[in-house]
N, C-alpha and C positions, 0 to 999 in steps of 0.2 A: 785484462782478459775479456774476450767477448763471450757473452752467454745469450742463448735463445730462451726466452720466457714463453712457455706454451700454456695458453689459457685453455683448459679442457672444456669440451662441449657439455651442455646439459640438455635435458629434455626440452626446456624452453628455447635454447639457442637452436636446437635441431628443428623446432616447430617454426622458426623464423620470428620469434617474439623479440622485438627490438627494445633496447633500453628506453627509459622515459627521458624527457628533456632534462630533468634534474640529474639523472644518472649520466647522460652524455656530458653535461656541464661538469660534473664532479670528476669524471674520467679525463676530460679535457684539461682541467686544472692540474690533475696528477701528471698527465703527460707533459704539461708545461714545466712542472718542477723537474721532471727527468731531463728534458731538453736543456733547461737553464743550467742544470748541474753537469751537462756534458755526458750524461749517461745514455740517453736514448739515441740510437742510430737509425732505427726503423721500427715500424709497428703498424698493424692493421687487424681488422676483424675479418673473419672468413664467413662466407655464406654457408647456409646449412648444406649437408651432404646430399640433399635432394637435387642440388645443382652440380654435384661432383661426379667424377669418373675416376676409376682406378684401372690400372693396367697391370695384369698379372703376367709375369715372365716365367714360362716353363721352358723346358729344354728346347722344344721345337716350335712353341706357339706363344703368341702374345694375345691375351684375352682381355677385352675391355669390359669392365663391369660398371653399370650405371648405378648412381645413388638413388635413394638414400641408403645409408649404411646404418645398421641397427645398434651396434655396440657403442653407445654414447661415451662410455668410460674410456674408450680407445680413441676418441675423436678430438680434434683441436678446433676451437672456435675463434681463436685469434692468437697473435704473437707480438712480441717485441724482440728487437735485438739491442742489447745493451753492451756498453763498454764499461767495465768495472775493474777495480783493483783486485778483487777476490770474490769468491763465492759468498763469504760472509757479508760483504758489502751488498751483493745482489739480494741476498735474503733480507737484509735490513730495508732496502728500497722496496722490495716486494711486500713486506709487512705493512707499508704505508698505502698500498693500493686500495682503492675504494670498492672492494668486493664484498658481497653479502654472504650469508650463511650458505654452505654447501659448495661454494666455488673451490675448485682445485686447480692449482697453477704449478707447473713444473719448470725448474731451472736446469738448463743443460749447457755446459761449456762447449765451445767449439774446439776442435782439434787445432793445434799449432803445428808448424812444420817440424818442430823438435819431437813431437809425439810419434812421428812416422818412422824414425830411425833411418838406417842406411838405405832402405829401399827407396826412399824419397831423395834421390840424388840431387846435387846442386843444379844439374841441368834441368831436371824435372821441376825443381822449385823455381828456377828462373822462368821457365815456360808458364807455370802457374801464376807467378807474379805479373808477367806480361798480360795474361788473360784478365787478371783482376784489375790491372790498370786500364784495360780497354773497357771494362764494365763500370769503372768509377769506384771500385772497391779498394784501391791501393791506399 
């Protein structure tokens, strides 16, 4: 199963405070373990929301909002995409992550075609599969 691992923002990440050389090295070693185990498919850190924009879709209008956004508990500072056998395996890998006190990380499974039921017809699934193949996600 694929899961997205969402690393929540903190006041420090929103201020643009970057990790130390030791912290970068420690996270790099952890990422290497994930890659070597065939778990990590992708991952990156995100710039603070002072560099971000949001688009709000209303009935007749689309409104662009410029960052920064103030509710840090709702923000994401980075992510991984992992391929794991189960949520339990994802939790076990996440427990090994070199995060300090106060970090909060969320694990969210991706939908699978089976989750969508009859509305996701074989024709729609084939079209989605073709798009994924074109983007290298197949």
